[in-house]
N, C-alpha and C positions, 0 to 999 in steps of 0.2 A: 421440443424435439419428437417431429411428428415420422412415423414409421408405417410399417401396407399394415398395420393391424393398429392402429389408430395413436393420438399422443397420449407420451409417457406424462409422468405424472412429475413432481416436482420433485417425491424420493428418489423414482427408479431412474432419474438423469443421477441423481446425488452417488445415486448407488453403482451404474454405468462407469463413470468417473470412479470412484474410491476398488468398484475392483478395476479398473486399468492399472490406476496407482498400482493396485497390491501383486499385479501381474507383472510387472517392470518388476518388483523392489521381492518379489521374489528367483527372478533370473538373477540379477545384480548380488543377489544375498547368495543363492544357494538353496537354498528349505524351502518350508511350508511358511506362510502368515498366516496365524490365527487372533493376537488379540493385536490393541489398538489407543495409541494416546490419543481423541478427537483436538482438534483444538477446534475453539467458534468461538464469533462477534462475544464480547460483553453484553452486549442488550440483544442478544437472543433471550425471548424468552422460552418458558414450561413444556408449549407448543410444539416448536422448532428447532434445541436441545433432542425431544422427544422422535419427533424425524427425522436430523440427525443417525439417529442411535437408527432406528426403524433400517436407514439406506442405506450403515455399517450391517446391520444385519443381512440384507440383503445384498448383500457383495459378500458375506461368508466372512465375515469381523468381528467380533467381540470385542466390542465400545469397555477397556476398562477405567476411562473415564475421561471424560469431554474438560477439557481443560482452557479459562478464559485466555485466547487471546495477550489480551496485555499481561494475566496474569506468566504467560508461555514465555514473554519480551522477558522481561521480570525475572527466571529460573536463568536466563540463556546468561544473563550478565550477575547470576554470581544473588542476588539480591534474598534468597534465602541462607545466604551465610554473613548479614552484615547486621549489629548490632541494634537490636529494639528500637520503636522509633524513627525507623528509617525509611524517605518516602524516598521513589522512584517515580515521575511526569512518564507515560510512554505518548510515544509519538508516529501513527498509525497511519502516513499519507499509501497509497495502493494506488492500484491505473484505470478506477472507479471509483473509490470512497477514502469517505477520511476519518479518523477514532481519537483520539487525546484520551484517555486514560493516570489516572491518581493511586499508587498501587499504596496501602498500608505494609508498615513486617512491622509487625509484634508481637510476642513471647512462640513463635514460632509459626507464625496465622502469617499467609498470603493473603491479601483483603483489597476488593479494587472500590477504592472509596466514591470516587467520583469518574460517572465518565461522561460526553458532546462526544457530534460528532458534526459528518455530510455526507446524507450513503449518497449524492451527490458531486460530487468534487473530489479526482482527482490526478496522476501526472497524467492523466488524460487530457485534462481540459489544458493543460497546458500544452503543452505536442499542439492540440485546437487553435492557442495561443499562435504559437511557431506557424501554423498556417496560413493565420490571416494576415501575417507579421511579409510573410513571402508572398501571399496573390495581391496585397500591395504594393508590395517592390518589385516586384516581377511583372516590367512594362510590356513584355514583346506575348502576355497574354489576353488577348479579349475580355470581352468579360462576359462573352454565354459561357467559356472556354474556364474561367474562373468558378462559374456556376458549376458549371459540371465537376469540375476536380470537391468543389464540400467534402465526396466522400470515399476521395479514393482511394482504396485501400493502400498502392503502388507508393504513393504519394506521400501515406499519414507512413511509410514504412523510413520511407526517405529520409520526412520531417523527424520522427522519434530515433535516429540517427545524430541526426545535430541537432535534436535536443541538449544528445551524452554529448556531443562534443560541447556543446557549449556548461559541460559541465570543468572539463578542463581549459578547455581552453578560452582564448579572447572573445572571438568571432568563429562566423562557419561559414564554408562558403555552401548554398542547397541550389542540386541541380536536376534536374528531372523535365526526362524526355518525354517530350505530349505530339502527337503529332510528330510533323515532319520536322520539330522542331525542338531543340534541348536549353532551357528554360532554366535562368541560373542566376541564383540573386544572394548579396554579405548579408549578413545578420548578428548584429553585434552584441554581446552579454548584455550591455547594457541596453540597448532597445527591447532587447528582448525578458530584461527584467523589468523595463519603463512598461510592456504591455498587457504583462503579469499582472500589477501592482493590487484591481480588479478583487485576484483570486488571491491575494497573501493577504486581503482584509479579508478573503473566505475565512480564511483556514482561521486567521485571529482568535476571531469568536468563537469559536465551541473550547478554544483553550484556555479567552477568560472567564470561561461560566466554568469547564472543570476546575476550575483553579477555585471562583466563586462557589462553588456547589463542596468542596473539600476543604473551605473556609481558609485557608493558605492564599501565603505570601508568596512570591516567587522565586525568595532568597529559604525560605524553607524546604524547597522541591533539593535532596542530596543527590538526585544525575537526571538526568533526561532522557532516555534510551530510542534513538531512531528504529522505524520497523518501516520496512516497502520500497524497494528502488527508488520512487520518487523523491524520498530527502534525502537522498546523492543531491539534488542542486543548491551548488551554492547561494540560492539566493531561498532556499530553506534555511539553510546551519547558518546563514549570517544572521536571519530574523529571531531565529534563537540562542542567539546566543548572544541580540540586545536584550531581549524582554529577560533571561534569566543570571544575564553578568556571566558564562560560561559556555566550557565547550563540552556540547552533545557528546556520548558515547555511543562512537562507532565502532568497534576492535570488534562486535560480531558482523559480520555481512546481512547486510538488512533482510535479505532477499533470505533469512535461513532464521535470522533470532529466533522465529515461533519457534519451527520444526525441531532448530534444539532445546529448544526450552520445553519441546513436550516430550524431547526424546530425554529429557534430564527426569522429567518427571516417572 
């Protein structure tokens, strides 16, 4: 992030985000905020955790605790109230990253026993697949126009809406006004899922690795928690249900599960 004073450090950028969030919360709650529980990815090392604390301090916050994101998701679903030897799998698919963690609960302690993921895979990749489907089916676009639309933010928003619609309906009509023409294409859920097959394979690998590292069979997992908006896609839920032979837990809004767990903490 560049300013007139020069480039800001990652810590300073993080502090700006936290400060903005702090101000919005104070406006909503009608009072001052001082303390904070902050969630971080399970793979964060000591330096990254310290940098998070430093950013919070710059934002005027006292960090009461740093909490692993998968642990927070487990708390949102009451893992701390379960019997000993309960194991949850946290399946976290956000906009740009994918993380899967195995949580063990024993003697009042929630512990991350294994984690794996892909820092370059998320919901945006599925939107990109939908973009490729649209450009392939939209015969009214020239090849040069298709190239120019590769990073068009307005088309991206239309495709994101279509992706969500395909989560509820069997097909979606994509309409996009470009130049002097309204370009349209109808894409079915089946076409979308077939085009996304390579991404589903990439999602499977970290999942199997986490189970292998935890030395667990899918049948030994007591519950699967979905986190992140991209987990709303039917193909994701169907894939998990097939592997674990059970329906994943979705009673908590996947966009809010980690924040709710932090609130429990």
